[in-house]
TIKOLMAR-938176 format. One record per atom (N, C-alpha, C): residue in three letters; chain; residue number from 1; x, y, z; atom name. Coordinates in steps of 0.02 Angstrom, whole numbers, plus 32768, in hexadecimal, padded with zeros to 4 digits. Example, Ala and Ser with C-alpha at 12.3 -4.5 7.8 and 13.67 -1.06 7.14 Angstrom:
TIKOLMAR-938176
["Ala","A",1,[8294,7EE4,8186],"N"]
["Ala","A",1,[8267,7F1F,8186],"CA"]
["Ala","A",1,[8294,7F5B,8186],"C"]
["Ser","A",2,[8282,7F90,8162],"N"]
["Ser","A",2,[82AC,7FCB,8165],"CA"]
["Ser","A",2,[8285,8002,818A],"C"]
This chain:
TIKOLMAR-938176
["Met","A",1,[8029,7FC6,8000],"N"]
["Met","A",1,[8000,8000,8000],"CA"]
["Met","A",1,[802B,803E,8000],"C"]
["Ala","A",2,[8021,806A,7FD1],"N"]
["Ala","A",2,[804C,80A3,7FC8],"CA"]
["Ala","A",2,[804A,80D4,8002],"C"]
["Gly","A",3,[800F,80E7,8018],"N"]
["Gly","A",3,[8008,811B,804B],"CA"]
["Gly","A",3,[800F,8102,8092],"C"]
["Ser","A",4,[800B,80C1,809D],"N"]
["Ser","A",4,[800B,80A8,80E2],"CA"]
["Ser","A",4,[804E,80B1,8105],"C"]
["Asp","A",5,[8086,80AF,80E0],"N"]
["Asp","A",5,[80C7,80B8,80FF],"CA"]
["Asp","A",5,[80D1,8100,8116],"C"]
["Glu","A",6,[80B0,812F,80F5],"N"]
["Glu","A",6,[80B7,8176,8106],"CA"]
["Glu","A",6,[808E,8189,8143],"C"]
["Arg","A",7,[8058,8165,814F],"N"]
["Arg","A",7,[802F,8174,818A],"CA"]
["Arg","A",7,[8051,815B,81C8],"C"]
["Lys","A",8,[804D,8184,81FD],"N"]
["Lys","A",8,[806A,816F,823C],"CA"]
["Lys","A",8,[803A,8140,8260],"C"]
["Lys","A",9,[8056,810D,827E],"N"]
["Lys","A",9,[802D,80DF,82A5],"CA"]
["Lys","A",9,[801C,8100,82E7],"C"]
["Arg","A",10,[7FE3,80ED,8302],"N"]
["Arg","A",10,[7FCD,8109,8342],"CA"]
["Arg","A",10,[7FC0,80D1,8374],"C"]
["Arg","A",11,[7FCB,80E0,83B3],"N"]
["Arg","A",11,[7FBA,80B3,83E9],"CA"]
["Arg","A",11,[7F98,80DC,841E],"C"]
["Arg","A",12,[7F78,80BA,844C],"N"]
["Arg","A",12,[7F53,80DD,8481],"CA"]
["Arg","A",12,[7F77,80D4,84C3],"C"]
["Arg","A",13,[7F74,8109,84EC],"N"]
["Arg","A",13,[7F8F,8105,852F],"CA"]
["Arg","A",13,[7F62,812C,855F],"C"]
["Leu","A",14,[7F67,8119,859D],"N"]
["Leu","A",14,[7F3F,8137,85D2],"CA"]
["Leu","A",14,[7F5B,817C,85E3],"C"]
["Lys","A",15,[7F2D,81AA,85F1],"N"]
["Lys","A",15,[7F41,81EF,8600],"CA"]
["Lys","A",15,[7F16,8209,863B],"C"]
["Val","A",16,[7F36,822C,8669],"N"]
["Val","A",16,[7F12,824F,869E],"CA"]
["Val","A",16,[7EFF,8293,8680],"C"]
["Ala","A",17,[7EC4,8296,8663],"N"]
["Ala","A",17,[7EAF,82D1,863D],"CA"]
["Ala","A",17,[7E97,830A,8669],"C"]
["His","A",18,[7E76,82F9,86A1],"N"]
["His","A",18,[7E59,832D,86CC],"CA"]
["His","A",18,[7E67,831C,8716],"C"]
["Pro","A",19,[7EA5,8325,872C],"N"]
["Pro","A",19,[7EB7,8313,8770],"CA"]
["Pro","A",19,[7E90,833A,87A5],"C"]
["Glu","A",20,[7E7B,8376,8794],"N"]
["Glu","A",20,[7E57,839F,87C4],"CA"]
["Glu","A",20,[7E11,8383,87D5],"C"]
["Arg","A",21,[7DF9,8355,87AD],"N"]
["Arg","A",21,[7DB7,8336,87B9],"CA"]
["Arg","A",21,[7DBA,82FB,87EA],"C"]
["Cys","A",22,[7DF5,82E2,87F9],"N"]
["Cys","A",22,[7DFB,82A7,8823],"CA"]
["Cys","A",22,[7DE5,82B6,886A],"C"]
["Ile","A",23,[7DB7,828B,8884],"N"]
["Ile","A",23,[7D9F,8293,88C9],"CA"]
["Ile","A",23,[7DBA,825C,88F6],"C"]
["Gly","A",24,[7DE5,8232,88DB],"N"]
["Gly","A",24,[7E04,81FD,8903],"CA"]
["Gly","A",24,[7DD6,81C3,8912],"C"]
["Cys","A",25,[7DA7,81B4,88E6],"N"]
["Cys","A",25,[7D78,817D,88F3],"CA"]
["Cys","A",25,[7D97,8138,88EA],"C"]
["Leu","A",26,[7DCF,8134,88C8],"N"]
["Leu","A",26,[7DF5,80F7,88BC],"CA"]
["Leu","A",26,[7DD3,80C5,888E],"C"]
["Ser","A",27,[7D9E,80D9,886C],"N"]
["Ser","A",27,[7D7C,80AC,883D],"CA"]
["Ser","A",27,[7DAA,8094,8807],"C"]
["Cys","A",28,[7DD6,80BF,87EF],"N"]
["Cys","A",28,[7E05,80AC,87BA],"CA"]
["Cys","A",28,[7E35,8075,87D2],"C"]
["Met","A",29,[7E4B,807A,8810],"N"]
["Met","A",29,[7E79,8049,882B],"CA"]
["Met","A",29,[7E57,8005,8834],"C"]
["Phe","A",30,[7E1A,8005,884E],"N"]
["Phe","A",30,[7DF6,7FC6,8855],"CA"]
["Phe","A",30,[7DE7,7FA7,8811],"C"]
["Ala","A",31,[7DD3,7FD0,87E1],"N"]
["Ala","A",31,[7DC5,7FB6,879E],"CA"]
["Ala","A",31,[7E03,7F98,877E],"C"]
["Cys","A",32,[7E3B,7FB9,8785],"N"]
["Cys","A",32,[7E7A,7FA0,8768],"CA"]
["Cys","A",32,[7E8B,7F5C,8785],"C"]
["Ser","A",33,[7E8B,7F56,87C6],"N"]
["Ser","A",33,[7E9F,7F16,87E5],"CA"]
["Ser","A",33,[7E6C,7EDF,87D6],"C"]
["Arg","A",34,[7E2D,7EEF,87D8],"N"]
["Arg","A",34,[7DF9,7EBC,87CC],"CA"]
["Arg","A",34,[7DFC,7EA2,8785],"C"]
["Ile","A",35,[7E02,7ECF,8755],"N"]
["Ile","A",35,[7E01,7EBB,870F],"CA"]
["Ile","A",35,[7E42,7E99,86FB],"C"]
["Asn","A",36,[7E7B,7EB0,8716],"N"]
["Asn","A",36,[7EBB,7E94,8700],"CA"]
["Asn","A",36,[7ED5,7E5B,872B],"C"]
["Thr","A",37,[7EBD,7E54,8769],"N"]
["Thr","A",37,[7ED7,7E1E,8793],"CA"]
["Thr","A",37,[7E9F,7DF1,87AE],"C"]
["Gly","A",38,[7E61,7E05,87A5],"N"]
["Gly","A",38,[7E29,7DDD,87BD],"CA"]
["Gly","A",38,[7E17,7DE9,8806],"C"]
["Arg","A",39,[7E3D,7E15,8826],"N"]
["Arg","A",39,[7E2F,7E26,886D],"CA"]
["Arg","A",39,[7E2D,7E71,8875],"C"]
["Ala","A",40,[7DFA,7E89,8898],"N"]
["Ala","A",40,[7DF5,7ED1,88A7],"CA"]
["Ala","A",40,[7E22,7EE0,88E2],"C"]
["Ser","A",41,[7E5B,7EFD,88D5],"N"]
["Ser","A",41,[7E8D,7F09,8909],"CA"]
["Ser","A",41,[7EB4,7F48,88F8],"C"]
["Leu","A",42,[7EB9,7F75,8926],"N"]
["Leu","A",42,[7EDF,7FB2,8919],"CA"]
["Leu","A",42,[7F29,7FA3,890F],"C"]
["Asp","A",43,[7F42,7F6F,8930],"N"]
["Asp","A",43,[7F88,7F5C,892A],"CA"]
["Asp","A",43,[7F9A,7F3E,88E6],"C"]
["Arg","A",44,[7F69,7F27,88C1],"N"]
["Arg","A",44,[7F76,7F07,8880],"CA"]
["Arg","A",44,[7F65,7F35,8845],"C"]
["Ser","A",45,[7F59,7F74,8852],"N"]
["Ser","A",45,[7F48,7FA3,881D],"CA"]
["Ser","A",45,[7F86,7FC2,87FE],"C"]
["Ala","A",46,[7F84,7FCC,87BD],"N"]
["Ala","A",46,[7FBB,7FED,879A],"CA"]
["Ala","A",46,[7FB3,8038,8797],"C"]
["Ile","A",47,[7F7C,8050,87B0],"N"]
["Ile","A",47,[7F6F,8098,87B5],"CA"]
["Ile","A",47,[7F6C,80AA,87FF],"C"]
["Arg","A",48,[7F87,80E3,8811],"N"]
["Arg","A",48,[7F89,80F7,8858],"CA"]
["Arg","A",48,[7F68,813C,885F],"C"]
["Val","A",49,[7F40,8143,8893],"N"]
["Val","A",49,[7F23,8184,88A5],"CA"]
["Val","A",49,[7F41,8195,88E9],"C"]
["Lys","A",50,[7F64,81CD,88EB],"N"]
["Lys","A",50,[7F86,81E2,8928],"CA"]
["Lys","A",50,[7F6E,8227,893C],"C"]
["Thr","A",51,[7F73,8236,897D],"N"]
["Thr","A",51,[7F62,8279,8994],"CA"]
["Thr","A",51,[7FA1,82A4,8995],"C"]
["Gln","A",52,[7F96,82E3,8988],"N"]
["Gln","A",52,[7FCD,8314,898B],"CA"]
["Gln","A",52,[7FB9,8346,89C2],"C"]
["Gly","A",53,[7FD9,8342,89FA],"N"]
["Gly","A",53,[7FC9,8370,8A30],"CA"]
["Gly","A",53,[7F96,8357,8A61],"C"]
["Gly","A",54,[7F92,8315,8A69],"N"]
["Gly","A",54,[7F64,82F9,8A9A],"CA"]
["Gly","A",54,[7F1C,82F7,8A82],"C"]
["Leu","A",55,[7EEE,82F1,8AB1],"N"]
["Leu","A",55,[7EA8,82E9,8A9F],"CA"]
["Leu","A",55,[7E8A,8327,8A7E],"C"]
["Glu","A",56,[7EA5,8360,8A8B],"N"]
["Glu","A",56,[7E8A,839E,8A6E],"CA"]
["Glu","A",56,[7EAC,83B0,8A2D],"C"]
["Gly","A",57,[7EDE,838B,8A19],"N"]
["Gly","A",57,[7F02,839A,89DC],"CA"]
["Gly","A",57,[7EE2,837D,899E],"C"]
["Asp","A",58,[7F00,838A,8966],"N"]
["Asp","A",58,[7EE8,836F,8927],"CA"]
["Asp","A",58,[7EFF,8327,891F],"C"]
["Phe","A",59,[7EE1,8306,88EE],"N"]
["Phe","A",59,[7EF4,82C1,88DE],"CA"]
["Phe","A",59,[7F20,82C1,88A1],"C"]
["Ala","A",60,[7F4F,8292,889F],"N"]
["Ala","A",60,[7F7A,8289,8865],"CA"]
["Ala","A",60,[7F6F,8242,884B],"C"]
["Val","A",61,[7F64,823D,880A],"N"]
["Val","A",61,[7F5B,81FC,87EA],"CA"]
["Val","A",61,[7F9D,81EA,87C8],"C"]
["Val","A",62,[7FBA,81B2,87DB],"N"]
["Val","A",62,[7FFB,819E,87C1],"CA"]
["Val","A",62,[7FF2,8161,8794],"C"]
["Ile","A",63,[8005,8169,8755],"N"]
["Ile","A",63,[8002,8132,8725],"CA"]
["Ile","A",63,[8042,8132,86FC],"C"]
["Cys","A",64,[8051,80FB,86DD],"N"]
["Cys","A",64,[8089,80F6,86AF],"CA"]
["Cys","A",64,[807E,8129,8677],"C"]
["Arg","A",65,[80B1,814F,8668],"N"]
["Arg","A",65,[80AC,8182,8633],"CA"]
["Arg","A",65,[80C5,816A,85F0],"C"]
["Ala","A",66,[80D7,812B,85EB],"N"]
["Ala","A",66,[80F0,810E,85AD],"CA"]
["Ala","A",66,[8129,8138,8590],"C"]
["Cys","A",67,[815E,813D,85B6],"N"]
["Cys","A",67,[8198,8166,85A4],"CA"]
["Cys","A",67,[81B5,8151,8560],"C"]
["Lys","A",68,[81D1,8181,853C],"N"]
["Lys","A",68,[81F1,8171,84FD],"CA"]
["Lys","A",68,[8232,814A,8508],"C"]
["Asp","A",69,[8255,815A,853D],"N"]
["Asp","A",69,[8292,8137,854F],"CA"]
["Asp","A",69,[828A,811E,8597],"C"]
["Pro","A",70,[8265,80E8,85A1],"N"]
["Pro","A",70,[8251,80D4,85E5],"CA"]
["Pro","A",70,[828B,80BB,8610],"C"]
["Pro","A",71,[8298,80DD,8648],"N"]
["Pro","A",71,[82CD,80C7,8675],"CA"]
["Pro","A",71,[82BF,8083,8695],"C"]
["Cys","A",72,[827F,8071,869B],"N"]
["Cys","A",72,[826E,8031,86B9],"CA"]
["Cys","A",72,[8287,7FF7,868F],"C"]
["Val","A",73,[8285,7FFE,864D],"N"]
["Val","A",73,[829D,7FC9,8620],"CA"]
["Val","A",73,[82E8,7FC1,8628],"C"]
["Arg","A",74,[830C,7FF8,862A],"N"]
["Arg","A",74,[8355,7FF5,8631],"CA"]
["Arg","A",74,[8369,7FD7,8675],"C"]
["Ala","A",75,[8341,7FE4,86A9],"N"]
["Ala","A",75,[8352,7FCE,86EC],"CA"]
["Ala","A",75,[8345,7F84,86F9],"C"]
["Cys","A",76,[8317,7F66,86D4],"N"]
["Cys","A",76,[8304,7F21,86E2],"CA"]
["Cys","A",76,[833C,7EF1,86CC],"C"]
["Pro","A",77,[835A,7ECD,86FC],"N"]
["Pro","A",77,[8390,7E9F,86EC],"CA"]
["Pro","A",77,[8379,7E5E,86CC],"C"]
["Arg","A",78,[8339,7E4F,86D0],"N"]
["Arg","A",78,[831F,7E0F,86B6],"CA"]
["Arg","A",78,[82FD,7E15,8673],"C"]
["Gly","A",79,[82F6,7E52,8658],"N"]
["Gly","A",79,[82D3,7E5A,8619],"CA"]
["Gly","A",79,[8288,7E52,861E],"C"]
["Ala","A",80,[826C,7E5C,8659],"N"]
["Ala","A",80,[8224,7E54,8663],"CA"]
["Ala","A",80,[81FD,7E8E,8645],"C"]
["Leu","A",81,[821E,7EC6,863B],"N"]
["Leu","A",81,[8200,7EFF,8619],"CA"]
["Leu","A",81,[8221,7F08,85D6],"C"]
["Glu","A",82,[81FA,7F0C,85A3],"N"]
["Glu","A",82,[8215,7F10,855F],"CA"]
["Glu","A",82,[81F2,7F48,8539],"C"]
["Lys","A",83,[821A,7F74,851B],"N"]
["Lys","A",83,[81FE,7FA9,84F2],"CA"]
["Lys","A",83,[81F8,7F8E,84AB],"C"]
["Arg","A",84,[81BB,7F91,8491],"N"]
["Arg","A",84,[81AD,7F7A,844D],"CA"]
["Arg","A",84,[81BB,7FB1,841B],"C"]
["Glu","A",85,[81BE,7F9F,83DB],"N"]
["Glu","A",85,[81CB,7FD1,83A7],"CA"]
["Glu","A",85,[8196,8007,83A5],"C"]
["Asn","A",86,[8158,7FF5,83B8],"N"]
["Asn","A",86,[8122,8027,83B7],"CA"]
["Asn","A",86,[8123,8055,83F3],"C"]
["Gly","A",87,[8156,804F,841F],"N"]
["Gly","A",87,[815D,807A,8458],"CA"]
["Gly","A",87,[813E,8060,8497],"C"]
["Arg","A",88,[8118,802B,8493],"N"]
["Arg","A",88,[80F5,800E,84CC],"CA"]
["Arg","A",88,[8126,7FE6,84F7],"C"]
["Val","A",89,[811F,7FEC,8539],"N"]
["Val","A",89,[8148,7FC4,8566],"CA"]
["Val","A",89,[811D,7F8A,857F],"C"]
["Val","A",90,[8135,7F4E,8573],"N"]
["Val","A",90,[8111,7F11,8585],"CA"]
["Val","A",90,[8132,7EF1,85C1],"C"]
["Phe","A",91,[8109,7EDC,85F1],"N"]
["Phe","A",91,[8122,7EBA,862D],"CA"]
["Phe","A",91,[8118,7E70,8627],"C"]
["Lys","A",92,[814E,7E49,8630],"N"]
["Lys","A",92,[814C,7E00,862E],"CA"]
["Lys","A",92,[8153,7DE7,8675],"C"]
["Arg","A",93,[811A,7DDB,8695],"N"]
["Arg","A",93,[8117,7DC8,86DB],"CA"]
["Arg","A",93,[8141,7D8B,86EC],"C"]
["Glu","A",94,[8143,7D5B,86BF],"N"]
["Glu","A",94,[8168,7D1D,86CC],"CA"]
["Glu","A",94,[81B4,7D28,86D2],"C"]
["Leu","A",95,[81CE,7D5F,86B7],"N"]
["Leu","A",95,[8215,7D6E,86BC],"CA"]
["Leu","A",95,[8227,7D99,86F8],"C"]
["Cys","A",96,[81F5,7DB6,8717],"N"]
["Cys","A",96,[8201,7DE4,8750],"CA"]
["Cys","A",96,[8216,7DBD,878E],"C"]
["Asp","A",97,[824C,7DD5,87AD],"N"]
["Asp","A",97,[8262,7DB5,87EC],"CA"]
["Asp","A",97,[8253,7DE1,8828],"C"]
["Gly","A",98,[8231,7E19,881D],"N"]
["Gly","A",98,[821D,7E45,8854],"CA"]
["Gly","A",98,[8254,7E6D,8874],"C"]
["Cys","A",99,[828A,7E78,8850],"N"]
["Cys","A",99,[82C3,7E9D,886D],"CA"]
["Cys","A",99,[82B2,7EE6,887B],"C"]
["Gly","A",100,[8281,7F02,8857],"N"]
["Gly","A",100,[826C,7F47,8863],"CA"]
["Gly","A",100,[8294,7F7C,883E],"C"]
["Ala","A",101,[82C4,7F66,8815],"N"]
["Ala","A",101,[82ED,7F97,87F0],"CA"]
["Ala","A",101,[82C3,7FC3,87C2],"C"]
["Cys","A",102,[8290,7FA6,87A4],"N"]
["Cys","A",102,[8264,7FCD,8777],"CA"]
["Cys","A",102,[823D,8001,879E],"C"]
["Ala","A",103,[8224,7FEE,87D9],"N"]
["Ala","A",103,[81FE,801D,8803],"CA"]
["Ala","A",103,[822A,8056,881A],"C"]
["Glu","A",104,[8268,8048,882C],"N"]
["Glu","A",104,[8297,807C,8840],"CA"]
["Glu","A",104,[82A9,80AA,8806],"C"]
["Ala","A",105,[82AE,808E,87CB],"N"]
["Ala","A",105,[82C2,80B5,8790],"CA"]
["Ala","A",105,[828B,80E1,8775],"C"]
["Cys","A",106,[824D,80CF,8782],"N"]
["Cys","A",106,[8214,80F7,8769],"CA"]
["Cys","A",106,[8214,813B,878A],"C"]
["Leu","A",107,[8219,816E,8761],"N"]
["Leu","A",107,[8220,81B3,877A],"CA"]
["Leu","A",107,[81E2,81CB,879F],"C"]
["Ile","A",108,[81A8,81B1,878F],"N"]
["Ile","A",108,[816A,81C7,87B0],"CA"]
["Ile","A",108,[814E,8193,87E0],"C"]
["Arg","A",109,[8172,815D,87EA],"N"]
["Arg","A",109,[815D,8126,8817],"CA"]
["Arg","A",109,[811B,8107,8802],"C"]
["Ala","A",110,[8115,80FA,87C1],"N"]
["Ala","A",110,[80D8,80DC,87A6],"CA"]
["Ala","A",110,[80DA,808F,87A7],"C"]
["Ile","A",111,[8112,8073,87BB],"N"]
["Ile","A",111,[8119,802A,87BF],"CA"]
["Ile","A",111,[8120,8018,8809],"C"]
["Ser","A",112,[80FC,7FE4,881D],"N"]
["Ser","A",112,[8102,7FCC,8862],"CA"]
["Ser","A",112,[810D,7F80,8861],"C"]
["Ile","A",113,[811A,7F64,889B],"N"]
["Ile","A",113,[8125,7F1C,88A2],"CA"]
["Ile","A",113,[80EB,7F00,88CB],"C"]
["Asp","A",114,[80CC,7ECB,88B2],"N"]
["Asp","A",114,[8093,7EAE,88D5],"CA"]
["Asp","A",114,[80A8,7E7D,890C],"C"]
["Ala","A",115,[8078,7E61,892F],"N"]
["Ala","A",115,[8086,7E34,8967],"CA"]
["Ala","A",115,[80A9,7DF4,8950],"C"]
["Glu","A",116,[80A3,7DE3,8910],"N"]
["Glu","A",116,[80C3,7DA7,88F5],"CA"]
["Glu","A",116,[810A,7DB7,88DC],"C"]
["Gly","A",117,[8121,7DF5,88E6],"N"]
["Gly","A",117,[8164,7E08,88D2],"CA"]
["Gly","A",117,[816C,7E15,8888],"C"]
["Lys","A",118,[8136,7E28,8866],"N"]
["Lys","A",118,[8139,7E36,881F],"CA"]
["Lys","A",118,[8126,7E7F,8813],"C"]
["Ala","A",119,[8142,7E9C,87DE],"N"]
["Ala","A",119,[8133,7EE2,87CD],"CA"]
["Ala","A",119,[80EB,7EE9,87B6],"C"]
["Ile","A",120,[80CF,7F23,87C4],"N"]
["Ile","A",120,[808D,7F35,87AB],"CA"]
["Ile","A",120,[8097,7F74,8781],"C"]
["Lys","A",121,[8085,7F6F,8741],"N"]
["Lys","A",121,[808E,7FA6,8712],"CA"]
["Lys","A",121,[8050,7FAD,86E6],"C"]
["Cys","A",122,[803B,7FEA,86DC],"N"]
["Cys","A",122,[8001,7FF7,86B1],"CA"]
["Cys","A",122,[800F,7FE0,866A],"C"]
["Lys","A",123,[7FDD,7FBE,864D],"N"]
["Lys","A",123,[7FE5,7FA8,8607],"CA"]
["Lys","A",123,[7FBA,7FD1,85D7],"C"]
["His","A",124,[7F9F,8008,85F1],"N"]
["His","A",124,[7F78,8036,85C8],"CA"]
["His","A",124,[7F3D,8015,85A6],"C"]
["Cys","A",125,[7F1B,7FEA,85CC],"N"]
["Cys","A",125,[7EE0,7FC8,85B0],"CA"]
["Cys","A",125,[7EA3,7FF5,85B1],"C"]
["Gly","A",126,[7EA2,8026,85DE],"N"]
["Gly","A",126,[7E6A,8055,85E1],"CA"]
["Gly","A",126,[7E2F,803D,860A],"C"]
["Ala","A",127,[7E35,8005,862C],"N"]
["Ala","A",127,[7DFD,7FEC,8654],"CA"]
["Ala","A",127,[7DE6,801E,8689],"C"]
["Cys","A",128,[7E15,8042,86A5],"N"]
["Cys","A",128,[7E05,8071,86DB],"CA"]
["Cys","A",128,[7DDD,80AD,86C3],"C"]
["Val","A",129,[7DE3,80BE,8684],"N"]
["Val","A",129,[7DC1,80F9,8668],"CA"]
["Val","A",129,[7D76,80F5,8671],"C"]
["Ala","A",130,[7D5A,80BC,8662],"N"]
["Ala","A",130,[7D11,80B3,8666],"CA"]
["Ala","A",130,[7CF7,80B6,86AD],"C"]
["Phe","A",131,[7D21,80AB,86DE],"N"]
["Phe","A",131,[7D0B,80A9,8723],"CA"]
["Phe","A",131,[7D17,80EA,8749],"C"]
["Cys","A",132,[7D37,811A,872B],"N"]
["Cys","A",132,[7D43,815B,874B],"CA"]
["Cys","A",132,[7D04,8185,8742],"C"]
["Pro","A",133,[7CE1,8194,877A],"N"]
["Pro","A",133,[7CA2,81B9,8774],"CA"]
["Pro","A",133,[7CA9,8203,8764],"C"]
["His","A",134,[7CE6,821C,8763],"N"]
["His","A",134,[7CEF,8264,8759],"CA"]
["His","A",134,[7D19,8276,871B],"C"]
["Gly","A",135,[7D26,8245,86F1],"N"]
["Gly","A",135,[7D4A,8252,86B2],"CA"]
["Gly","A",135,[7D91,826A,86BB],"C"]
["Val","A",136,[7DB2,8251,86EE],"N"]
["Val","A",136,[7DF8,8263,86FA],"CA"]
["Val","A",136,[7E26,8244,86C6],"C"]
["Leu","A",137,[7E16,8206,86B2],"N"]
["Leu","A",137,[7E41,81E0,8685],"CA"]
["Leu","A",137,[7E25,81DC,863F],"C"]
["Glu","A",138,[7E52,81D9,860E],"N"]
["Glu","A",138,[7E40,81D2,85C8],"CA"]
["Glu","A",138,[7E74,81A7,85A5],"C"]
["Met","A",139,[7E60,818B,856D],"N"]
["Met","A",139,[7E90,816A,8542],"CA"]
["Met","A",139,[7EA1,819B,850A],"C"]
["Glu","A",140,[7EE0,81A2,84FA],"N"]
["Glu","A",140,[7EF4,81CF,84C5],"CA"]
["Glu","A",140,[7F1C,81A9,8490],"C"]
["Glu","A",141,[7F18,81C1,8453],"N"]
["Glu","A",141,[7F3F,81A3,841D],"CA"]
["Glu","A",141,[7F82,81C7,8418],"C"]
["Val","A",142,[7FB7,81A1,8410],"N"]
["Val","A",142,[7FFA,81BE,8409],"CA"]
["Val","A",142,[801A,819F,83CB],"C"]
["Glu","A",143,[8043,81C6,83AA],"N"]
["Glu","A",143,[8066,81AD,8370],"CA"]
["Glu","A",143,[80A1,8182,8387],"C"]
["Glu","A",144,[80AD,814D,8362],"N"]
["Glu","A",144,[80E5,8121,8372],"CA"]
["Glu","A",144,[8124,813C,8356],"C"]
């Protein structure tokens, strides 16, 4: 196809579009863990809602930003995180030994280690978007 090589490919990633709307209900976290692990657990969620300034402060939603040059991939000694040609970072749970190097390398602390000693990283599936009652989260298209 002549024109298809000239068109840029697109992929979707999760975006915190309206952080000021977050009320800290944690629906996104429960949805993430339930849909991706089969258990509704805040500890197993790849998205984090944190308070800034205690109970009276604002909420911060922390998700993987899908870095162009992801430090988590470089830090993983086992190759459990792999950057694909399309820019997506894929987590291979079976290779993870739970050393935590990826979590330490993540500049925004979007990766955590679960109770089983494995990394938890957002895969940009968008499951949380539908469960946010205030439209904080969106899926956006990005060029590869």
